[in-house]
C-alpha positions as CSV (number, residue, x, y, z in Angstrom):
1,X,94.0,80.3,151.6
2,X,96.3,78.8,148.5
3,X,99.1,79.6,146.5
4,X,99.6,79.3,142.9
5,X,103.4,77.8,141.5
6,X,104.0,81.6,141.4
7,X,103.0,83.4,144.4
8,X,106.7,84.4,145.1
9,X,106.7,85.9,141.5
10,X,103.9,88.2,142.0
11,X,105.5,89.0,145.8
12,X,108.7,89.8,144.6
13,X,106.9,92.4,142.3
14,X,105.2,94.1,144.7
15,X,102.0,92.9,143.8
16,X,98.4,94.1,145.9
17,X,97.0,90.2,146.9
18,X,94.0,89.7,148.4
19,X,91.6,86.5,148.3
20,X,89.8,85.5,145.3
21,X,88.4,81.3,145.0
22,X,90.8,80.5,147.8
23,X,93.7,80.9,146.5
24,X,95.6,84.4,146.9
25,X,95.7,85.9,144.0
26,X,97.6,89.7,142.0
27,X,94.8,91.8,141.9
28,X,97.1,94.7,140.6
29,X,100.3,95.5,140.2
30,X,100.9,98.9,138.9
31,X,97.7,100.0,138.4
32,X,94.2,98.7,136.8
33,X,94.0,101.3,133.7
34,X,97.9,100.7,133.4
35,X,97.5,96.8,133.3
36,X,94.2,97.4,131.8
37,X,95.9,99.8,128.3
38,X,99.0,97.1,127.7
39,X,97.0,94.6,127.2
40,X,95.5,96.8,124.4
41,X,98.0,98.0,123.4
42,X,101.3,95.1,124.1
43,X,100.9,92.8,125.4
44,X,100.8,91.4,129.3
45,X,100.7,88.2,131.4
46,X,97.9,87.0,133.8
47,X,98.5,83.9,136.1
48,X,95.6,82.3,136.4
49,X,96.6,79.1,137.4
50,X,93.6,78.7,140.0
51,X,91.7,77.8,136.9
52,X,90.5,74.3,137.0
53,X,91.1,71.2,135.3
54,X,89.5,68.1,134.2
55,X,90.8,65.2,131.8
56,X,87.9,63.2,130.4
57,X,89.3,59.9,128.0
58,X,87.2,56.9,127.1
59,X,84.9,55.2,125.1
60,X,82.5,56.7,125.6
61,X,84.3,60.2,126.5
62,X,82.2,62.1,123.6
63,X,78.4,61.0,124.9
64,X,79.8,62.0,128.3
65,X,80.9,65.6,127.0
66,X,77.7,65.9,125.1
67,X,75.6,65.3,127.5
68,X,76.5,67.6,130.4
69,X,77.7,70.2,128.5
70,X,75.7,72.7,126.1
71,X,77.9,72.7,123.2
72,X,78.2,70.2,120.0
73,X,81.8,68.8,120.9
74,X,81.2,66.7,118.5
75,X,82.3,69.5,115.7
76,X,85.8,69.8,117.3
77,X,88.9,68.1,116.1
78,X,91.8,67.5,117.8
79,X,93.3,70.4,118.5
80,X,90.1,71.9,118.5
81,X,88.9,74.6,121.8
82,X,84.7,75.4,122.0
83,X,83.5,78.0,124.8
84,X,80.4,76.1,126.6
85,X,78.4,76.2,129.9
86,X,77.5,73.1,132.1
87,X,73.6,73.0,132.7
88,X,71.6,72.5,135.0
89,X,68.1,70.1,135.0
90,X,66.3,73.7,135.5
91,X,67.8,75.9,132.8
92,X,70.4,77.7,134.5
93,X,74.3,77.7,134.9
94,X,75.9,75.2,137.1
95,X,79.1,76.4,135.3
96,X,80.9,78.0,131.6
97,X,83.9,76.6,130.3
98,X,86.4,75.8,127.8
99,X,86.5,72.0,126.2
100,X,89.3,71.3,124.5
101,X,89.6,67.9,122.2
102,X,93.0,66.9,122.7
103,X,95.0,64.0,121.1
104,X,94.5,60.4,121.8
105,X,97.7,58.9,121.6
106,X,98.1,58.5,125.3
107,X,94.0,56.6,125.0
108,X,93.3,53.0,124.2
109,X,91.6,51.7,121.2
110,X,88.7,53.6,120.3
111,X,88.8,55.9,123.1
112,X,88.9,59.9,123.4
113,X,89.8,62.7,125.3
114,X,89.2,66.4,126.2
115,X,90.2,68.6,129.1
116,X,87.5,70.3,130.4
117,X,88.7,74.3,131.8
118,X,86.1,75.1,135.0
119,X,86.2,78.5,137.3
120,X,88.0,78.7,139.9
121,X,85.3,79.4,142.4
122,X,83.9,76.1,141.4
123,X,86.4,73.3,140.9
124,X,84.6,70.9,143.5
125,X,81.1,71.9,142.5
126,X,81.7,71.0,138.7
127,X,83.9,68.1,139.1
128,X,81.2,66.6,141.3
129,X,78.4,67.6,138.2
130,X,80.2,66.4,136.5
131,X,81.4,62.9,138.3
132,X,77.4,62.5,138.6
133,X,76.4,61.2,135.2
134,X,79.4,60.0,134.2
135,X,78.5,57.1,135.5
136,X,76.3,56.0,132.9
137,X,79.7,56.4,130.3
138,X,82.2,54.4,129.5
139,X,85.3,57.0,130.6
140,X,88.2,57.9,133.4
141,X,87.9,61.7,134.7
142,X,91.1,62.5,136.9
143,X,91.5,66.2,138.0
144,X,95.0,67.3,137.6
145,X,94.2,71.2,138.5
146,X,96.8,71.1,141.0
147,X,99.2,69.5,138.6
148,X,98.4,72.0,136.3
149,X,100.2,76.1,135.7
150,X,97.8,78.2,133.3
151,X,98.9,81.3,131.9
152,X,97.3,83.9,129.5
153,X,99.4,86.7,127.4
154,X,97.2,88.6,126.3
155,X,97.9,91.7,123.7
156,X,98.5,92.3,120.0
157,X,102.0,92.0,120.8
158,X,101.6,88.5,122.0
159,X,102.9,86.6,119.0
160,X,105.6,88.5,118.6
161,X,107.0,87.9,122.4
162,X,106.3,84.6,122.6
163,X,107.9,82.9,119.6
164,X,111.1,82.6,119.9
165,X,110.3,80.8,123.3
166,X,108.4,78.0,121.5
167,X,108.6,75.5,117.3
168,X,104.9,76.5,117.6
169,X,104.2,78.7,115.5
170,X,102.0,81.3,116.8
171,X,101.1,83.5,113.6
172,X,99.6,80.5,111.8
173,X,97.5,79.2,115.0
174,X,93.4,79.8,114.8
175,X,90.8,81.4,117.4
176,X,90.3,78.9,119.8
177,X,92.4,75.6,118.1
178,X,95.7,75.0,120.7
179,X,99.5,72.7,120.2
180,X,101.3,71.7,122.3
181,X,104.9,71.6,121.8
182,X,107.9,72.8,123.5
183,X,108.0,76.2,125.1
184,X,110.9,78.0,126.7
185,X,113.4,74.6,126.9
186,X,110.1,73.1,128.5
187,X,108.0,69.9,127.2
188,X,104.5,68.8,126.0
189,X,103.4,73.1,126.9
190,X,99.3,72.9,126.1
191,X,99.5,76.6,123.7
192,X,95.9,77.9,122.8
193,X,95.2,80.7,120.7
194,X,92.5,81.8,123.7
195,X,91.5,84.4,125.9
196,X,89.0,86.6,127.9
197,X,90.4,90.0,126.9
198,X,89.6,90.0,123.6
199,X,92.5,91.8,123.0
200,X,94.0,88.2,121.0
201,X,97.7,86.3,122.5
202,X,97.4,82.6,123.5
203,X,97.3,80.4,127.4
204,X,99.9,78.0,128.4
205,X,98.7,75.4,130.1
206,X,102.0,73.4,131.9
207,X,102.4,71.3,135.0
208,X,103.0,73.1,138.4
209,X,106.4,72.2,138.4
210,X,107.8,74.3,135.5
211,X,105.6,77.0,135.8
212,X,108.3,80.3,137.4
213,X,110.8,79.1,134.5
214,X,108.1,79.7,131.9
215,X,107.0,83.1,134.0
216,X,110.4,83.9,134.1
217,X,110.8,83.0,130.5
218,X,108.0,85.0,128.6
219,X,108.4,88.4,131.2
220,X,112.5,88.0,129.5
221,X,110.8,87.7,125.8
222,X,107.9,89.8,126.3
223,X,110.5,92.8,127.8
224,X,111.4,94.0,124.9
225,X,107.5,94.7,123.7
226,X,106.0,96.4,126.4
227,X,105.0,93.6,128.5
228,X,103.4,94.5,131.8
229,X,102.1,91.5,134.5
230,X,98.6,92.0,135.3
231,X,95.8,90.9,137.9
232,X,92.4,90.5,138.4
233,X,91.2,94.0,138.5
234,X,93.2,94.7,135.0
235,X,91.3,90.7,133.8
236,X,87.8,91.8,135.1
237,X,87.5,95.6,133.0
238,X,88.8,93.2,130.2
239,X,86.2,91.5,130.2
240,X,83.7,93.3,131.2
241,X,84.3,95.9,127.4
242,X,83.8,93.1,125.0
243,X,81.2,91.7,127.1
244,X,81.7,88.8,128.8
245,X,80.2,87.2,131.3
246,X,81.5,86.4,135.0
247,X,80.4,83.6,136.4
248,X,78.5,84.3,140.2
249,X,77.8,87.8,138.5
250,X,75.9,88.0,134.9
251,X,75.6,83.7,135.1
252,X,74.7,81.6,137.6
253,X,72.5,78.7,138.7
254,X,69.4,80.3,138.3
255,X,69.8,81.9,134.7
256,X,69.6,81.1,131.5
257,X,72.1,80.9,128.3
258,X,68.9,81.8,126.4
259,X,68.4,84.4,128.6
260,X,72.7,85.5,128.4
261,X,72.8,85.4,125.6
262,X,74.7,82.1,124.8
263,X,72.3,80.8,123.0
264,X,75.0,80.1,120.4
265,X,76.8,77.7,122.4
266,X,73.5,76.3,123.2
267,X,72.4,73.7,120.6
268,X,69.4,72.6,121.3
269,X,69.3,70.5,118.2
270,X,72.5,68.6,119.0
271,X,70.8,65.6,120.8
272,X,69.5,64.7,125.0
273,X,71.8,66.8,127.2
274,X,71.4,68.0,130.8
275,X,68.3,70.6,130.7
276,X,67.5,70.4,127.2
277,X,63.5,69.9,127.4
278,X,63.5,73.0,129.0
279,X,65.0,75.2,127.7
280,X,64.1,74.2,124.6
281,X,60.9,75.3,126.3
282,X,62.4,78.4,127.0
283,X,63.3,78.8,123.1
284,X,59.6,78.6,122.3
285,X,57.7,80.6,124.3
286,X,60.3,83.1,124.5
287,X,62.4,84.4,127.9
288,X,60.5,86.9,130.2
289,X,64.1,88.8,130.7
290,X,67.9,89.5,128.6
291,X,71.4,90.1,129.5
292,X,71.8,93.6,128.1
293,X,75.4,96.2,128.0
294,X,74.7,99.9,129.1
295,X,76.7,102.6,129.4
296,X,75.9,105.5,131.7
297,X,76.3,108.6,131.5
298,X,77.6,109.8,134.7
299,X,80.9,109.2,136.7
300,X,79.9,107.1,139.1
301,X,80.1,103.0,138.6
302,X,76.8,100.6,138.6
303,X,78.1,97.3,140.8
304,X,76.2,94.9,141.4
305,X,73.0,94.8,142.8
306,X,71.9,98.2,141.3
307,X,68.7,97.9,140.4
308,X,67.9,98.9,136.9
309,X,64.6,101.0,136.4
310,X,63.0,102.8,133.3
311,X,62.4,105.8,132.2
312,X,59.7,106.2,134.7
313,X,61.3,105.1,137.8
314,X,59.1,101.0,137.9
315,X,62.1,98.5,138.1
316,X,62.6,96.5,135.8
317,X,66.0,94.9,136.5
318,X,69.3,94.7,138.3
319,X,73.4,95.1,137.6
320,X,75.4,92.3,137.4
321,X,78.6,93.9,136.8
322,X,80.1,96.9,136.0
323,X,83.2,99.2,135.7
324,X,85.0,102.9,134.6
325,X,85.7,101.4,131.0
326,X,89.9,102.6,130.7
327,X,89.8,103.0,126.9
328,X,86.5,105.0,127.1
329,X,86.4,106.7,130.3
330,X,82.9,105.4,131.0
331,X,80.9,103.8,133.4
332,X,79.8,100.0,131.5
333,X,77.9,97.8,132.6
334,X,75.3,94.6,132.3
335,X,72.6,94.0,133.8
336,X,69.1,91.3,133.3
337,X,66.4,93.4,132.7
338,X,63.0,92.8,130.8
339,X,62.5,91.6,127.7
340,X,60.5,95.5,126.4
341,X,63.5,96.8,127.6
342,X,66.8,95.3,126.2
343,X,66.1,97.4,122.9
344,X,69.8,99.1,121.8
345,X,69.6,103.0,122.2
346,X,66.8,101.9,125.8
347,X,67.4,104.7,128.1
348,X,67.2,103.1,131.6
349,X,68.1,105.0,134.8
350,X,70.0,102.8,138.2
351,X,69.6,103.5,141.9
352,X,73.3,104.0,143.0
353,X,71.9,104.5,146.6
354,X,70.2,107.9,147.0
355,X,71.7,109.1,143.0
356,X,70.0,107.9,139.6
357,X,72.1,107.0,137.2
358,X,71.3,107.1,133.0
359,X,72.0,104.9,131.5
360,X,71.3,104.4,127.5
361,X,71.2,100.7,126.6
362,X,74.4,99.3,124.5
363,X,75.3,95.8,123.0
364,X,78.6,94.5,123.6
365,X,81.4,94.8,122.5
366,X,81.4,98.7,124.3
367,X,84.7,99.2,123.0
368,X,87.1,98.1,118.9
369,X,90.0,96.7,121.2
370,X,92.7,97.8,118.6
371,X,91.3,101.1,118.4
372,X,91.8,102.0,122.6
């Protein structure tokens, strides 16, 4: 089992640790609900150093990124980030990812540079997928995952907590942009106005050898603002309240971005990319199923794989994610159902063993993060 550069910090804080994507990761510290509400109301810090980072540099770096991703990376200026996915030839999703347009300071004339941030469980798979297509492009790829630590500092007080640590004007940063600067005395830290919680904040990319220094500085600066260390348990409940997809649950190699409600990151008119013809055909003919959100009228939480049925008990789909919303104090979930049952307000039943749970289709996000 792999360790992140911050494993010792988590253990010293008494975190409940478990294996995730091959890494020993903190699941919770004081409790998922407390950590969840700290992010919604104040500020929390997550270690997400298990994520993967690839650098793509070269004269055809943009061409490669355009070919293997679904979104339109040509719209990115230096300092912009973009949510996208890696489609396969059948219209499924190899992975979802973030694309960063980097500075060209380290590039030769005529070259461009990007950073691709991929899911921890898919690092090797994604690397093989991207490199398999890279041979036809004038590019150089580097996997910097092991050398890079990543911390997410999330919540409405994140900017106030972090500002004393950096010369970057955090308040002026727009959503899905990034800057590099000195942070907690460490040069060349990439600070990104992104996250997976819906409560705002920043993600900090730093050389692995400086991870503990950054963690300690953020933790100290955040104390007056009520900072809490947060584990993967709260990360999951936070993303699910917002309706954000989790790879391996809500999206995978068999799900189309059009089925998953990700048509907004699938630019079918940008030119040729992997799977575009299949996706165009699917768009023209219409999808047969859609990813929906639902709220359960019960205390029992719907689990991944539970069958979803219509009002007369016919199976129409499956649950992909479910949890008890700490903000709503109700079970919520997502799943795929036939298009005819995907409209908001549709009544469903979910088979939970011998019990049937009543649910109603709701369009995420399930909560207003500022009202929790």
